[in-house]
Each structure stands twice: as C-alpha cells, then as structure tokens.
TISEDREN-806110 format. One record per atom (N, C-alpha, C, O, CB): atom name; x, y, z; residue number from 1. Coordinates in pm, whole numbers. Each point is the difference from the previous one (the first is absolute). Glycine has a CB too. Layout:
BEGIN
 atom      X      Y      Z  nr
   CA      X      Y      Z NUM
...
This chain:
BEGIN
 atom      X      Y      Z  nr
    N   5508  10213   4632   1
   CA     -2    -40   -154   1
    C    167     98    -55   1
    O     97    -52    -56   1
   CB   -456     28     14   1
    N    346    139     73   2
   CA     99     90    -52   2
    C     97   -103     21   2
    O     48    -74    -86   2
   CB   -121    326    135   2
    N    102   -250     96   3
   CA    160    -45     43   3
    C     13   -123    -49   3
    O    103    -60    -33   3
   CB    -75    175    244   3
    N   -167   -160   -214   4
   CA     73   -193    -45   4
    C     85     10   -144   4
    O    104    -56    -31   4
   CB   -358   -108    126   4
    N    160    269   -179   5
   CA     19      5   -128   5
    C    201    109    -12   5
    O     97    -20    -73   5
   CB   -475      4     14   5
    N    362     80    126   6
   CA    118     64     34   6
    C    141   -115    -15   6
    O     97      4    -75   6
   CB   -264    170    249   6
    N    133   -253    -88   7
   CA    115    -85    122   7
    C    -12    -85   -158   7
    O    104    -41    -52   7
   CB   -158     27    427   7
    N    -28      2   -417   8
   CA     64   -142   -147   8
    C    105     61   -111   8
    O    113    -34    -34   8
   CB   -384    -92     12   8
    N    168    249    -26   9
   CA     73     51    -60   9
    C    146     64     46   9
    O     71     46    -88   9
   CB   -289    -45     -1   9
    N    254      2    204  10
   CA     95     60     35  10
    C    107   -103     50  10
    O    112     40     28  10
   CB   -262    159      8  10
    N    112   -347    -22  11
   CA     67    -94     72  11
    C    -39    -90     -9  11
    O     64    -89     55  11
   CB     -9    188     56  11
    N   -172   -137   -178  12
   CA    -26   -132   -139  12
    C    -73   -111     95  12
    O    -72    -96    -26  12
   CB    333    119   -160  12
    N   -207     40    323  13
   CA   -162    -91    102  13
    C   -153    -18     58  13
    O    -94     77     24  13
   CB    257    -64      9  13
    N   -144   -133    -26  14
   CA   -163    -21     63  14
    C    -29     79    120  14
    O     78     14     94  14
   CB    -83   -251   -166  14
    N   -147    301     58  15
   CA    -19      0    160  15
    C   -166     -8    -19  15
    O    -78     23    -92  15
   CB    317    145    211  15
    N   -250   -213     23  16
   CA   -140    -67     20  16
    C    -77    122     97  16
    O     65     22    102  16
   CB     27   -318   -111  16
    N   -191    361     -1  17
   CA    -68     88     51  17
    C    -98    -59    162  17
    O   -113    -47    -14  17
   CB    125    154   -280  17
    N     35    -96    398  18
   CA    -93    -40    144  18
    C    -98    154     29  18
    O     62     50     94  18
   CB    172   -243     49  18
    N   -330    273   -169  19
   CA    -43     63     91  19
    C    -39    -31     80  19
    O    -47   -114     -1  19
   CB     37    198    -91  19
    N      6    -29    173  20
   CA   -158    -10    119  20
    C     52     71    127  20
    O    122      8     -2  20
   CB   -236   -275    -64  20
    N     57    320    178  21
   CA    -21     61     73  21
    C     92    -46    123  21
    O    -34   -113     37  21
   CB   -183    165   -157  21
    N    326      1    196  22
   CA    123    -62     61  22
    C   -150     25    185  22
    O     11    -52    111  22
   CB    365    164   -325  22
    N   -455    -45    179  23
   CA    -73     24    112  23
    C    -84    -99     67  23
    O    -72      0     99  23
   CB     85    192   -193  23
    N     19   -268     14  24
   CA   -175    -76    -38  24
    C     95   -215     -1  24
    O     43    -61    -98  24
   CB   -241    371   -184  24
    N    194   -346    400  25
   CA    115   -102     29  25
    C   -108   -111    -88  25
    O     55    -92    -60  25
   CB    106    165    349  25
    N   -336    -58   -294  26
   CA     54   -181    -88  26
    C     16     77   -139  26
    O    -25    -98    -70  26
   CB   -154   -157    192  26
    N    197    333   -192  27
   CA     73     41    -92  27
    C     96    -57    -71  27
    O      3    -77    -96  27
   CB    -62    210    201  27
    N    202    -35     15  28
   CA    106    -44      4  28
    C     -8   -164    -91  28
    O      9    -27   -120  28
   CB     36    199    366  28
    N    -70   -274    -99  29
   CA    -15   -145    -23  29
    C    -23    -27    -98  29
    O     83    -37    -83  29
   CB   -136      3    238  29
    N    -86     47   -174  30
   CA    -45    -58   -144  30
    C     94      6   -103  30
    O     34    -98    -66  30
   CB   -244    161    113  30
    N    257     68    -64  31
   CA     72     68    -93  31
    C    100    -80    -22  31
    O    -16    -65   -103  31
   CB    -44    272    157  31
    N    192   -238     23  32
   CA    109    -42    -15  32
    C      4    -87      2  32
    O    105    -61    -22  32
   CB    -43    172     65  32
    N   -214   -184     -8  33
   CA    -51   -146     -8  33
    C     28    -29   -107  33
    O     93    -73    -32  33
   CB   -254     68    159  33
    N     73     64   -206  34
   CA    -49    -20   -147  34
    C    114     44    -79  34
    O    -31     45   -110  34
   CB   -219     -2    147  34
    N    357    -45    -14  35
   CA     95     50   -111  35
    C     66   -141    -53  35
    O     32   -102     60  35
   CB     27    361     55  35
    N    -54   -217   -258  36
   CA     33   -185    -76  36
    C    156    -88     31  36
    O     93     42    -68  36
   CB   -241     64   -174  36
    N    171   -182    306  37
   CA     99   -108     61  37
    C    133     52    -29  37
    O     81      5     93  37
   CB   -228   -211   -127  37
    N    185    251    -96  38
   CA    120     92    -98  38
    C    -35    103     48  38
    O    100     70    -13  38
   CB    -63   -162   -208  38
    N    -94    138    258  39
   CA     37    128     95  39
    C    -25     62    192  39
    O    -10    104     66  39
   CB    -39    -71   -340  39
    N     50   -222    295  40
   CA    -26     57    157  40
    C    148    -63     55  40
    O     -6    -45    114  40
   CB   -313     29    -69  40
    N    462      7   -117  41
   CA     78     36     56  41
    C     81    141     -7  41
    O     96     51    -56  41
   CB   -130   -277     52  41
    N   -107    265    136  42
   CA    155    132     45  42
    C    123     10     15  42
    O     65    -94     46  42
   CB   -175    137     41  42
    N    138     16   -105  43
   CA    189      0      9  43
    C     16    127     66  43
    O     97      7     75  43
   CB     -8   -130   -311  43
    N   -146    202    227  44
   CA     15    134    147  44
    C   -199     81    -78  44
    O    -53      1   -111  44
   CB    498    113    153  44
    N   -474    -74     64  45
   CA    -85     88     77  45
    C     51    135     34  45
    O     55     -7    111  45
   CB   -139   -190    -27  45
    N     90    334   -140  46
   CA     26    123     38  46
    C   -182     28     49  46
    O   -108      1    -59  46
   CB    375     73   -130  46
    N   -238    -61    274  47
   CA   -140     49    176  47
    C    -14    150    -48  47
    O     79     83     43  47
   CB     29   -233    250  47
    N   -163    169   -343  48
   CA     14    200    -55  48
    C   -180     30     43  48
    O    -62    105    -22  48
   CB    288    -92   -288  48
    N   -254    -78    344  49
   CA   -159     38     30  49
    C     -2    113    115  49
    O     13    -63    104  49
   CB   -105   -195   -161  49
    N     77    442     98  50
   CA    -36     56     79  50
    C    -41    119    -52  50
    O    -63     21   -103  50
   CB    177   -143    241  50
    N    -67    206    -49  51
   CA    -95    152     -4  51
    C      5     89     86  51
    O     53    -39    104  51
   CB   -192    -59   -186  51
    N    118    162     83  52
   CA      5    156     71  52
    C   -173     64     39  52
    O    -89    -25    -81  52
   CB    349     89    -99  52
    N   -287      2    286  53
   CA   -171     25    -83  53
    C     29    120     88  53
    O     90    -29     78  53
   CB   -301   -215   -137  53
    N    162    380     76  54
   CA     21    159    104  54
    C    138    -56     71  54
    O     70   -101      9  54
   CB   -371    202     76  54
    N    287     70    -30  55
   CA    152      7     93  55
    C    -71     79    105  55
    O    -32    116    -22  55
   CB    266   -102   -160  55
    N   -262    -74    300  56
   CA   -160    104     41  56
    C    120    -55    150  56
    O    104    -65      1  56
   CB   -485     40   -186  56
    N    289    100    308  57
   CA     78    -44    110  57
    C    -49   -106    101  57
    O   -109     56     -5  57
   CB    187    160    -27  57
    N    -93   -290     95  58
   CA    -41    -64     38  58
    C   -155     16     -7  58
    O    -80    -11    -94  58
   CB    297    -15    190  58
    N   -231     55     31  59
   CA   -158     58     35  59
    C   -103     25    -61  59
    O   -115    -24     37  59
   CB    209     96     66  59
    N    -32     21   -281  60
   CA    -11     28    -43  60
    C    -45    -78   -104  60
    O    -99     52    -52  60
   CB    198     79    177  60
    N    -55   -271   -196  61
   CA     43    -11   -102  61
    C   -169   -123    -86  61
    O    -44    -84     78  61
   CB    396    145     39  61
    N   -395    -58   -207  62
   CA    -37    -92    -27  62
    C      2   -134     -4  62
    O     88    -64    -58  62
   CB    -94    220     19  62
    N   -131   -229    128  63
   CA      9   -196      5  63
    C    -11    -37   -191  63
    O     67    -85    -59  63
   CB   -264     23    371  63
    N    130    122   -352  64
   CA     16    -71   -117  64
    C    146    -46    -64  64
    O     51    -97    -57  64
   CB   -261    222     33  64
    N    242      4     73  65
   CA    237     36   -112  65
    C     30   -109     78  65
    O     59    -90    -60  65
   CB     84    406     35  65
    N   -177   -341    189  66
   CA     75   -140     28  66
    C    -38    -53     -4  66
    O     89    -85     -8  66
   CB      1     93     84  66
    N   -225    -88    -80  67
   CA     -1   -132    -62  67
    C     37    -72   -155  67
    O     17   -107    -57  67
   CB   -167    158    231  67
    N    147     97   -192  68
   CA     86    -45   -174  68
    C     77      2    -20  68
    O     40    -54   -103  68
   CB   -117     93     13  68
    N    179     44    199  69
   CA    142    -44     44  69
    C     16   -182     -7  69
    O     41    -81    -84  69
   CB    -35    326    267  69
    N    -83   -254      4  70
   CA     54   -111     48  70
    C    -46   -130    -98  70
    O     73    -99      6  70
   CB    -71    219    243  70
    N   -120   -125   -337  71
   CA    -68   -102   -107  71
    C     52    -38    -99  71
    O    -27   -106    -56  71
   CB   -127    179    103  71
    N    255     26    -93  72
   CA     68     14   -112  72
    C    160    -38     32  72
    O     60    -83    -69  72
   CB   -245    268    -14  72
    N    247   -116    193  73
   CA    146    -15     61  73
    C     47    -96     73  73
    O    112    -43     30  73
   CB   -130    227    -30  73
    N   -132   -217     30  74
   CA     48   -169    201  74
    C    -71    -63   -119  74
    O     62    -41    -98  74
   CB   -117     92    484  74
    N    -76    -58   -373  75
   CA    -37   -136    -23  75
    C     32    -58   -197  75
    O     34   -106    -52  75
   CB   -252    164    305  75
    N    180     91   -307  76
   CA     46    -10   -171  76
    C    175   -126      5  76
    O     27   -109    -51  76
   CB   -144    472    -30  76
    N    186   -276    162  77
   CA    133    -71      6  77
    C     -6   -112     -1  77
    O     16    -58   -107  77
   CB     66    191    201  77
    N   -103   -198     11  78
   CA    -79   -114     89  78
    C    -28    -64    -92  78
    O     46   -113    -13  78
   CB   -141    203    195  78
    N    -12    -20   -295  79
   CA    -49   -163    -31  79
    C     53    -64   -149  79
    O      3   -106    -62  79
   CB   -243    165    206  79
    N    268     50   -153  80
   CA    100    -98   -136  80
    C    122    -20     25  80
    O     57    -89    -64  80
   CB   -158    175   -111  80
    N    182      0    285  81
   CA    104    -95     27  81
    C    -17   -143    101  81
    O     95    -72     32  81
   CB     24    301    -77  81
    N   -227   -245     76  82
   CA    -61   -141     26  82
    C    -42   -111   -120  82
    O      7   -120    -24  82
   CB    -94    259    218  82
    N     54    -50   -234  83
   CA    -46   -134   -157  83
    C     95     -4    -65  83
    O    -29    -80    -89  83
   CB   -190    114     25  83
    N    335      7     45  84
   CA    169    -31    -66  84
    C     87    -77    -18  84
    O     63    -64    -84  84
   CB    -74    180    133  84
    N    -14    -71    148  85
   CA    112    -64    106  85
    C    -75   -195    -25  85
    O     72   -100     -9  85
   CB    -23    394    262  85
    N   -172   -294   -258  86
   CA    -59   -121    -11  86
    C     44   -129   -157  86
    O     -5   -123     -7  86
   CB   -199    309    168  86
    N    245    -75   -263  87
   CA     53    -58    -69  87
    C    123    -54    -18  87
    O     57   -108    -19  87
   CB   -201    202    -17  87
    N    167     31     51  88
   CA    222    -15     40  88
    C      6    -85     98  88
    O    -27    -95    -74  88
   CB    132    342     56  88
    N    -88   -314    153  89
   CA    -52    -79     29  89
    C     16    -93     16  89
    O     69    -45     91  89
   CB   -131    136   -136  89
    N    -14   -169    -63  90
   CA    -14   -107    -78  90
    C     73      6    -38  90
    O     76    -91     34  90
   CB   -223     57    -64  90
    N    216    148    -86  91
   CA    195    -71    -81  91
    C     76      8     86  91
    O     93    -79     -1  91
   CB    -67    160   -217  91
    N    -37     25    335  92
   CA    162    -32    148  92
    C     65    157    -81  92
    O    120     26     11  92
   CB     -8   -420     39  92
    N   -181    460   -106  93
   CA     51    124    -77  93
    C    -37     96    -39  93
    O   -120    -20    -17  93
   CB    191    -87    -23  93
    N    -40    243      3  94
   CA   -104    150     30  94
    C    120     81     85  94
    O    106    -25     58  94
   CB   -409    -87    -17  94
    N    212    232    -75  95
   CA     76    143     27  95
    C   -116     66    -11  95
    O    -80    -15    -92  95
   CB    321      8     -2  95
    N   -255     90    201  96
   CA   -102     80     74  96
    C    -17    164      2  96
    O    -77     44     86  96
   CB    113   -245     41  96
    N     27    288   -208  97
   CA     32    116    -12  97
    C   -105     78    108  97
    O   -122     -7    -11  97
   CB    223    -34   -246  97
    N    -40    108    350  98
   CA   -163     51      9  98
    C     14    174     33  98
    O     81     40     84  98
   CB   -196   -311     39  98
    N     45    344   -184  99
   CA     28    114      0  99
    C    -90    131    101  99
    O   -105     63    -14  99
   CB    191   -184   -224  99
    N     36    114    351 100
   CA    -97     69    105 100
    C     41    136    -17 100
    O    -15     46   -114 100
   CB    -13   -231    295 100
    N     91    281    -66 101
   CA     63    124    -15 101
    C     73     75    114 101
    O    -11    -37    117 101
   CB   -154     40   -275 101
    N    249    116    115 102
   CA     43      9    143 102
    C    -95    106     76 102
    O     20    114     42 102
   CB    234   -173   -109 102
    N   -366    -27     69 103
   CA   -175     47     98 103
    C     71    -91     49 103
    O     51     18    111 103
   CB   -326     57   -204 103
    N    297   -203     17 104
   CA    -31    -66     79 104
    C    149    -37    120 104
    O     35   -114     33 104
   CB   -253     43   -238 104
    N    273    180    242 105
   CA    107    -93    118 105
    C     22    154     44 105
    O    118      9     36 105
   CB     38   -287   -145 105
    N   -247    449    125 106
   CA     -4     69     58 106
    C    -77     78    -22 106
    O     14     51   -111 106
   CB    137   -105    148 106
    N   -291    118     66 107
   CA    -89     92    -19 107
    C     12     78     -2 107
    O     86     47     75 107
   CB   -164   -112    -35 107
    N     -1    154   -135 108
   CA     18    137      4 108
    C   -124     85     16 108
    O    -85    -86     25 108
   CB    274     38   -156 108
    N   -249    162    132 109
   CA    -94    130     63 109
    C    -64    -35    -91 109
    O     51      0   -112 109
   CB     51    202    221 109
    N   -252   -248    -87 110
   CA   -125    -39   -113 110
    C     35   -107    -27 110
    O    -95    -57    -54 110
   CB     35    243    -54 110
    N    160   -262    116 111
   CA    -17   -122    -75 111
    C    -75   -183     65 111
    O     -6   -118    -34 111
   CB    240    290    -72 111
    N   -265   -102    185 112
   CA    -21   -123     93 112
    C    -61   -138      1 112
    O     51   -101     49 112
   CB    -43    277     30 112
    N   -133   -168   -145 113
   CA    -66   -222    -62 113
    C    103     33   -118 113
    O    103    -67     11 113
   CB   -464    -28     15 113
    N    359    181   -139 114
   CA    115    -67   -118 114
    C    124    -76    119 114
    O     28   -120     -6 114
   CB    -55    364   -244 114
    N     82   -160    340 115
   CA    144    -33     10 115
    C    -24   -132     58 115
    O     60    -97    -46 115
   CB     63    332     77 115
    N   -231   -254     96 116
   CA    -21    -98     56 116
    C    -27   -177   -130 116
    O     41   -114     18 116
   CB   -142    356    209 116
    N      1   -171   -367 117
   CA     31    -99    -36 117
    C    157    -60    -74 117
    O     14   -121    -17 117
   CB   -267    177     31 117
    N    352     32    -50 118
   CA     79     15      4 118
    C    112    -89     77 118
    O     91    -69    -45 118
   CB   -227    247    -21 118
    N     89   -145    217 119
   CA     65    -95     29 119
    C    -38   -153     46 119
    O     63    -95     46 119
   CB     31    301    -22 119
    N   -213   -185    -57 120
   CA    -23   -160      6 120
    C     47    -65   -175 120
    O     11   -121    -23 120
   CB   -264    153    244 120
    N    272     56   -309 121
   CA     72    -89    -96 121
    C     84   -101     29 121
    O     11   -121    -22 121
   CB    -28    284    -78 121
    N    110    -18    194 122
   CA    127    -40     26 122
    C     38   -133     96 122
    O     59   -105    -23 122
   CB    -42    352    -20 122
    N    -89   -183    175 123
   CA    -60   -155     24 123
    C     -1   -166    -19 123
    O     55   -107     27 123
   CB   -129    281    -40 123
    N    -23   -113    -48 124
   CA    -55   -155    -70 124
    C    132    -53   -129 124
    O     34   -118    -12 124
   CB   -362    207     36 124
    N    383     20   -104 125
   CA    143    -31    -97 125
    C     88   -122     82 125
    O     30   -110    -47 125
   CB      1    398    -49 125
    N      5   -230    246 126
   CA     47    -47     81 126
    C    -24   -198     21 126
    O     68    -86    -55 126
   CB    -91    380    130 126
    N    -65   -309     -5 127
   CA   -146    -62     30 127
    C     98   -169   -114 127
    O     71   -100     13 127
   CB   -375    406      1 127
    N    217   -205   -130 128
   CA     53    -44   -135 128
    C     54   -134     23 128
    O    -23   -121      7 128
   CB     82    353    -92 128
    N     58   -101     93 129
   CA    184    -61    -50 129
    C     12   -183    126 129
    O     58   -108    -11 129
   CB    126    493    -19 129
    N   -258   -334    113 130
   CA     47    -92    105 130
    C   -152   -106     -6 130
    O     -5   -115     43 130
   CB    198    316    135 130
    N   -269   -152   -220 131
   CA   -132   -166    -16 131
    C     64    -72   -165 131
    O      6   -119    -29 131
   CB   -332    269    156 131
    N    363    -47   -202 132
   CA     18    -17   -124 132
    C    103    -78    -56 132
    O     18    -58   -107 132
   CB   -115    238    121 132
    N    179   -158    127 133
   CA    159    -71    -14 133
    C     21   -160    -75 133
    O     59    -38   -102 133
   CB    -19    176    348 133
    N   -103   -192   -162 134
   CA    -26   -205     10 134
    C    -71    -20   -189 134
    O    -55   -101    -43 134
   CB    -78     49    421 134
    N    161    179   -455 135
   CA    -88    -52   -163 135
    C    187     95    -14 135
    O     13     10   -122 135
   CB   -445     -1     42 135
    N    507     28    119 136
   CA     78     90   -100 136
    C    -36    132    -92 136
    O     43     47   -105 136
   CB     28   -261    113 136
    N   -155    241     73 137
   CA    -42    152    -42 137
    C    -21    110     50 137
    O    -72     45     90 137
   CB     10   -145   -183 137
    N    176    159    -20 138
   CA     58    115     43 138
    C   -105    102     59 138
    O   -108    -40    -42 138
   CB    289     -6   -129 138
    N   -192    112    216 139
   CA   -158    147     63 139
    C    166     76    -56 139
    O    114    -44      4 139
   CB   -382      1    330 139
    N    198    202   -395 140
   CA    117     88     21 140
    C   -140    127    -20 140
    O    -80     15    -93 140
   CB    387   -159    -23 140
    N   -291    208    227 141
   CA    -59    181     38 141
    C     70    119    -40 141
    O     78     59     75 141
   CB   -152   -141    122 141
    N     49    113   -304 142
   CA     -3    139    -57 142
    C   -105    108     59 142
    O   -123     11      9 142
   CB    200   -135   -215 142
    N     65    218    249 143
   CA    -67    126     65 143
    C    -21     91    -77 143
    O     71     80     62 143
   CB     14   -110    113 143
    N   -128     98   -271 144
   CA     53    129    -67 144
    C    -51    186    120 144
    O    -96     25     73 144
   CB     42   -221   -393 144
    N    150    259    289 145
   CA    -17     94     15 145
    C    -87     59    -90 145
    O    -94    -62    -49 145
   CB    274     42    155 145
    N   -141    188   -142 146
   CA   -105    102    -75 146
    C     38    -54   -157 146
    O    112    -15    -49 146
   CB   -113    268    238 146
    N   -125   -275   -247 147
   CA     35    -52   -123 147
    C   -147     73    -69 147
    O   -113      9     48 147
   CB    287   -269     17 147
    N   -106    316   -222 148
   CA   -137     69    -61 148
    C    -17    -80    -65 148
    O     60    -35   -101 148
   CB    -58    243     96 148
    N   -154   -277     97 149
   CA   -115    -79   -145 149
    C    -64     64      3 149
    O     42    114    -16 149
   CB    -60   -313      0 149
    N   -142    180     39 150
   CA   -108     -2     35 150
    C   -114    -16    114 150
    O   -122     -5     14 150
   CB    234    -22   -179 150
    N     44     22    259 151
   CA     -7    -38    143 151
    C    -37    163     72 151
    O    -70    -13    101 151
   CB    276   -232   -115 151
    N   -194    303      2 152
   CA    -20    144     67 152
    C   -133     58    -88 152
    O    -74     91     39 152
   CB    365    -36     30 152
    N   -303   -124   -187 153
   CA   -170     42    -63 153
    C    -93    -38     65 153
    O    -85     80     38 153
   CB    130    -97   -234 153
    N    -52   -127    229 154
   CA    -65    -12     70 154
    C    -21     37    170 154
    O    -78     75     59 154
   CB     99   -194   -266 154
    N     66     47    244 155
   CA     82     57    138 155
    C   -116    177     47 155
    O    -31     43    111 155
   CB    381   -167   -227 155
    N   -376    170     -5 156
   CA    -14    158     55 156
    C   -173     14   -138 156
    O    -46    106    -41 156
   CB    436     30    126 156
    N   -421   -222   -107 157
   CA   -155    -29    -95 157
    C     -2    105    -80 157
    O    -57    106     26 157
   CB    -99   -213    138 157
    N    248     68   -318 158
   CA     13     56    -99 158
    C     20    206     56 158
    O    -61    106    -19 158
   CB   -102   -376   -133 158
    N    260    233    209 159
   CA     37    197    104 159
    C    135    -54    -71 159
    O     67    -95     43 159
   CB   -206    194    292 159
    N    169    -15   -461 160
   CA    162    -65   -113 160
    C     87    104     41 160
    O    121    -23     -3 160
   CB   -216    -79   -255 160
    N     48    231    301 161
   CA     57     94     -3 161
    C     77    -39    193 161
    O    104     54     38 161
   CB   -296    124   -283 161
    N    115   -272    332 162
   CA     85    -18    141 162
    C     57   -150      0 162
    O     66    -54     89 162
   CB   -229    228     60 162
    N    113   -239   -292 163
   CA     95    -44    -46 163
    C    122      1    -59 163
    O     96    -67     39 163
   CB   -247     39     -7 163
    N    152     87   -106 164
   CA    153     83    -25 164
    C     75     14     80 164
    O    106    -62      6 164
   CB   -176    170   -119 164
    N      8     25    241 165
   CA     96     14     81 165
    C     37    -64     89 165
    O     41     71     92 165
   CB    -82     67   -143 165
    N     46   -230     67 166
   CA     37    -89     61 166
    C    134    -85    -21 166
    O     60    -93     55 166
   CB   -286    121    -39 166
    N    236     45   -110 167
   CA    143    -31   -102 167
    C     90    107    -34 167
    O     90     -8    -84 167
   CB   -218   -150    -28 167
    N     93    284    200 168
   CA     41    123    -56 168
    C    133    -53     80 168
    O     11    -88     86 168
   CB   -232    302   -132 168
    N    316   -129    -14 169
   CA    144      2     18 169
    C     82   -216     -4 169
    O     89    -39     76 169
   CB   -157    361    123 169
    N     20   -384   -276 170
   CA     37   -111     17 170
    C     19    -37    -86 170
    O    -69     50    -90 170
   CB      2    -77    229 170
    N    197   -117   -196 171
   CA    -15    -70   -108 171
    C    -94   -105     58 171
    O     58    -77     77 171
   CB    168    136   -197 171
    N   -371    -85    100 172
   CA     -8   -157     44 172
    C     33   -106     12 172
    O    119      0    -30 172
   CB   -190     65      2 172
    N     30   -192     61 173
   CA     41    -71   -119 173
    C    -41    -48    -51 173
    O    -91    -21     80 173
   CB    190     14    -42 173
    N   -148    -88   -183 174
   CA    -84      8    -99 174
    C    -21   -200     28 174
    O     68    -81     63 174
   CB     32    368   -261 174
    N   -227   -303    115 175
   CA    -26   -148    -30 175
    C     69    -44    -19 175
    O     18   -111     50 175
   CB   -148    110   -104 175
    N    229     65    -43 176
   CA    113   -111    -55 176
    C     98      2     97 176
    O     93    -73    -34 176
   CB   -118    102   -210 176
    N     53     51    402 177
   CA    141     19     39 177
    C    -58   -167    110 177
    O     80    -91     23 177
   CB     41    463    -40 177
    N   -286   -374     74 178
   CA    -40   -107     63 178
    C     39   -130   -113 178
    O     89    -76     39 178
   CB   -290    226    117 178
    N    161   -169   -247 179
   CA    -71   -132    -63 179
    C    185    -16      7 179
    O     37    -97     65 179
   CB   -351    112   -260 179
    N    445     86    123 180
   CA    152    -80     17 180
    C      0    -85     54 180
    O     18   -115    -39 180
   CB     85    248     41 180
    N   -142    -56    197 181
   CA     42    -73    108 181
    C    -29   -157     10 181
    O     72    -99     13 181
   CB    -98    319     84 181
    N   -137   -193   -110 182
   CA    -82   -129    -51 182
    C     69   -128    -48 182
    O     22   -106     58 182
   CB   -173    274   -125 182
    N    175   -128    -45 183
   CA     73   -101   -112 183
    C    148     12     78 183
    O     65   -104     16 183
   CB   -212    159   -293 183
    N    175     10    303 184
   CA    198    -86     53 184
    C    -67      0    105 184
    O     58     83     69 184
   CB    211     10   -165 184
    N   -392   -150    181 185
   CA      3    -84    155 185
    C    -10   -140    -89 185
    O     62   -102     28 185
   CB   -215    277    204 185
    N     11   -151   -408 186
   CA    -22   -126    -21 186
    C     89    -47    -54 186
    O    -46   -105    -44 186
   CB   -137    124     43 186
    N    272    -14    -23 187
   CA    150    -35   -113 187
    C    121    -24     66 187
    O    105     23    -60 187
   CB   -176    131   -110 187
    N     72   -210    319 188
   CA    127    -16      9 188
    C    -26   -132     64 188
    O   -119    -28     16 188
   CB    230    272     -9 188
    N     -5   -343     39 189
   CA     40   -123     31 189
    C   -123    -17     56 189
    O    -55     97     52 189
   CB    305   -105    -27 189
    N   -323   -136    -28 190
   CA    -82    -86     63 190
    C     47     31    164 190
    O    -90     18     82 190
   CB     63   -210   -307 190
    N    144    197    261 191
   CA     43    -73    177 191
    C     11    177     -8 191
    O     91     47     69 191
   CB     95   -375     -5 191
    N   -255    411   -128 192
   CA     45    134     51 192
    C    -75     49     40 192
    O     26     97    -71 192
   CB     99    -64    -34 192
    N   -264     22    196 193
   CA   -109    103     51 193
    C     86    101     41 193
    O    116     -4     44 193
   CB   -305   -144     39 193
    N     60    304   -120 194
   CA     31     89     50 194
    C   -140      8     64 194
    O   -114    -14    -44 194
   CB    317    106   -101 194
    N   -142    -61    286 195
   CA   -132     13    117 195
    C    -77    133    -19 195
    O   -110     13     54 195
   CB    245   -143    138 195
    N    -98    198   -245 196
   CA    -79    139     34 196
    C    159    123    -63 196
    O    122      0    -20 196
   CB   -337   -113    321 196
    N     96    198   -307 197
   CA    111     74   -142 197
    C    -93    175     44 197
    O   -111     12    -53 197
   CB    155   -287   -249 197
    N      3    388    386 198
   CA    -32     67    -30 198
    C     53    131   -133 198
    O    112     46    -22 198
   CB   -182   -175    255 198
    N    -24    149   -279 199
   CA     46    125   -155 199
    C    -99    111      9 199
    O   -121      8     17 199
   CB    193   -194   -220 199
    N     89    322    174 200
   CA   -114    137     15 200
    C    131     26   -118 200
    O     86    -72    -52 200
   CB   -257    178    364 200
    N    127     57   -319 201
   CA     27     53    -79 201
    C    128     79     44 201
    O     -5      5    123 201
   CB   -228    -30   -208 201
    N    355     94     37 202
   CA    142     -4     85 202
    C    -91    121    100 202
    O     24     -4    121 202
   CB    257    -57   -325 202
    N   -377    160    156 203
   CA     -4     89    113 203
    C   -104      4    134 203
    O    -38     84     82 203
   CB    129     26   -279 203
    N   -110   -226    175 204
   CA    -98    -78     93 204
    C     80    -99    104 204
    O     41   -109    -40 204
   CB   -226    115   -160 204
    N    201     28    307 205
   CA     95    -57    103 205
    C   -139   -116    129 205
    O     27    -93     77 205
   CB    214    394   -106 205
    N   -349   -249      4 206
   CA   -120    -36     72 206
    C    -91    -25      3 206
    O    -51    109    -25 206
   CB    112    -53     63 206
    N   -188   -163    -20 207
   CA   -133     76     18 207
    C    -56    146    -35 207
    O    -93     28    -77 207
   CB    136   -175    229 207
    N     70    267    -45 208
   CA    -42     83     29 208
    C     84    104    -35 208
    O    -42    112    -29 208
   CB    -76   -231    165 208
    N    247     83   -136 209
   CA    127    146    -63 209
    C     61      1   -143 209
    O     68    -93    -43 209
   CB     33     92    278 209
    N   -127     95   -294 210
   CA     -2     -7    -99 210
    C    167    176    -28 210
    O     18    103     65 210
   CB   -379   -281    -84 210
    N    421    131    -81 211
   CA     36    121    -85 211
    C     16     38    -94 211
    O     95    -25    -73 211
   CB    -51     23    172 211
    N   -183    112   -133 212
   CA   -119     21    -69 212
    C    119    129    -24 212
    O     28     84     85 212
   CB   -327   -207     17 212
    N    373    110   -277 213
   CA     32    115    -93 213
    C    -71    111     19 213
    O   -121    -21     11 213
   CB    176   -121   -162 213
    N    -14    277    159 214
   CA    -37    152     32 214
    C    -74    -15   -172 214
    O     47    -63    -95 214
   CB    195    223    309 214
    N   -368    -80   -209 215
   CA    -30     37   -112 215
    C     66     66   -137 215
    O     32    106     54 215
   CB   -164   -119    119 215
    N    155     21   -243 216
   CA     84    124    -58 216
    C   -108     93    -96 216
    O     40    102    -57 216
   CB    212   -259     47 216
C-alpha cells in the first residue's frame, strides 16, 4: 500500500496490488486470472522472484535451503511466466524480462544449488524465446553480477556483517542500475529484442573474478 501511494503521488499512475506466494501454483494461477479485464493486457512482466539461502559445501548444505531456492527460483519463476504468457499469447504481444544471475553463467565454490537454479532460468529463457516466438512475445534474460540489495542478508540469514563484506572494495550494482537496464530493454522498438545480457560492476569480470580496491 505504501508503494502504491508513493507511485500515485510521484507519477499519478494507477496501481493494482496482487500479493501471492510464487511457490504456490494455484495461488499464482488464480491471482493472475482474477485481474480485472483492464489489467489483463500485460505489456511487460519483470519475472524477479528469486533468492539465495546459505552458502555451504555441497555435502554440508541444508536441504531446506535447497528446496526453498528450487521452489522459488525455478518453480515460482515458471508458474508466473506460464500464467502471464497465456495472456500475452492471446494478444500476440508482450515482453517477458527474466532476472537471472551471473551465477547462471558460471558456477562458483559453495554456489551449488543456487547456481543450478539460475542455470535453469537461463535455459528456460532460451526455451521460452523459441516457444513464444510465434506469438511475437519478446523474452529478455538479464543476469546481474554483484548487486547491493537485501540479497546477501537473506543468503547469510541475517548476518549483516558477512553480507556487507561481500561488497568490500567494490562499487556494486544498485537496484536502480538493474532497473535502468530493464527500462532500456523494454523501450526499444517492437522489432528489437535483447535476448541475453550480463551486467556487472566495473570491478567484476565474472562470477568469481573481482578487482577489489584495497581498504584505505
């Protein structure tokens, strides 16, 4: 409600709130189906459900953490995309933005199942692009590197000190940086589609290699 009020005040725009748990397939389907007719013409889906929980060696990892990531990052991702793609296919128009991760391009130590879920996002984005092509639906996968959001706090289960240390010596991406790329991708002419984009801060080369600035 606070965001709805803020958007109305700043942009004079209408907002429809649709809270549901992406891990619950029935909740996703019924929520999307319940949209009023004037809200069903979805032009852009930003498919951003995802999280990392824990960072442990494979044999030491918590199965509950694995299940939570798979349920959210893969199943939830699919449930939302499926429900919205049906509406877009009816109109022969739409743009799906799938938020992946640089971890979906390269695995790293203790990344195991989180990386696997993001590789799934990458593969599903490619598959969706092929299957939805006949409906003129654009599919863009965006894979951010280190981005300073609540992501690391969730991953390290509330350990703020460890979460902050992830970004030591970096000027990481911000949510606004990623949003800017999403905006750019969705405002290109209708005949142009960015299929796949990896986004990092300047001091990051890939999922493992950083050039951290020494502490002063």
